[in-house]
C-alpha distance (Angstrom), angle and dihedral (degrees) to the residues before:
residue distance angle dihedral
M1 . . .
I2 3.80 . .
N3 3.81 89.8 .
L4 3.78 89.8 57.5
L5 3.79 89.2 53.2
I6 3.81 94.3 47.3
F7 3.79 97.6 44.1
F8 3.82 102.2 37.0
A9 3.80 116.9 12.1
I10 3.80 100.8 43.8
P11 3.84 95.9 44.9
F12 3.81 90.0 48.4
A13 3.80 90.1 50.0
V14 3.82 90.2 47.5
I15 3.81 90.6 53.4
I16 3.82 93.0 50.4
Y17 3.81 91.5 43.3
S18 3.82 91.2 49.4
I19 3.80 94.3 49.8
A20 3.80 91.0 49.7
L21 3.80 93.2 48.4
Q22 3.81 91.3 45.6
K23 3.80 90.4 55.0
I24 3.82 89.2 51.6
L25 3.82 103.2 37.3
K26 3.84 101.4 26.5
C27 3.81 92.6 -152.0
P28 3.83 120.0 105.9
Y29 3.80 93.5 -164.2
L30 3.80 92.9 54.1
V31 3.81 92.2 47.8
A32 3.82 90.8 50.7
A33 3.82 90.5 47.9
I34 3.80 91.5 51.2
T35 3.80 90.5 48.4
F36 3.79 91.9 49.5
S37 3.79 93.5 47.5
T38 3.80 90.6 49.6
F39 3.79 92.4 52.5
L40 3.80 90.9 43.2
I41 3.81 90.4 56.6
I42 3.81 90.4 47.0
T43 3.83 90.0 49.4
F44 3.79 92.9 55.0
A45 3.80 91.9 43.1
L46 3.81 91.4 53.6
S47 3.84 94.1 37.2
N48 3.78 90.5 -138.6
L49 3.80 118.9 136.8
N50 3.81 92.1 -165.9
F51 3.78 89.3 64.7
L52 3.83 89.2 57.8
I53 3.80 89.8 61.2
A54 3.79 90.0 47.3
G55 3.82 88.8 48.4
I56 3.80 91.2 55.2
I57 3.81 90.1 50.5
Y58 3.82 90.4 47.7
T59 3.81 89.2 50.7
I60 3.80 90.5 54.2
I61 3.81 89.4 48.9
S62 3.80 88.9 49.3
F63 3.80 93.0 51.0
I64 3.80 93.3 48.0
T65 3.81 90.8 48.3
T66 3.79 93.9 49.0
Y67 3.79 92.5 46.0
I68 3.82 91.4 51.6
T69 3.81 89.4 47.0
M70 3.80 89.9 51.2
L71 3.82 91.6 50.9
V72 3.81 92.5 48.1
N73 3.81 91.7 48.9
R74 3.80 90.7 48.3
Y75 3.81 91.1 49.8
L76 3.80 92.6 48.7
R77 3.81 91.9 47.1
Q78 3.82 91.0 49.5
R79 3.78 91.0 47.5
N80 3.80 90.5 50.2
N81 3.82 90.9 49.3
D82 3.81 90.5 50.5
N83 3.80 90.3 51.6
D84 3.80 90.4 49.3
N85 3.80 90.7 50.6
N86 3.81 90.9 50.0
N87 3.80 90.0 50.4
N88 3.81 89.9 49.9
N89 3.79 91.5 52.6
N90 3.81 94.9 44.8
N91 3.81 98.3 46.6
N92 3.82 99.2 42.8
G93 3.80 93.9 -150.4
I94 3.81 98.7 -40.9
S95 3.78 107.6 144.4
R96 3.79 124.2 -128.8
I97 3.77 117.9 -156.3
N98 3.80 100.2 -153.2
N99 3.83 95.1 54.2
N100 3.83 97.9 34.6
F101 3.78 88.7 -124.4
C102 3.79 114.2 169.2
G103 3.81 99.6 172.4
C104 3.80 96.6 -103.3
N105 3.79 126.0 115.3
R106 3.80 110.1 -108.7
R107 3.78 125.4 -175.6
């Protein structure tokens, strides 16, 4: 039962935790450092050296997850900016009420 927790539940929780912290902090290195420090505290509280190795692996998973989240957010933001620029060029300053579009480039 403990193997199920170590190999499935904790990594899944680390992924969700990392995505949430990445959305808040917007820094993959800081999220990985927080994850590592959390597992380091848990390792010393449980006095289990095996959990330190698992904590290092969970930190790597956390960093990879946050970096992928950062890239996806950057891609979506760039795509949204490209769509806004296309709308600016197509409307030539004509305002739209539902999008609060005034014809100026906003970033």
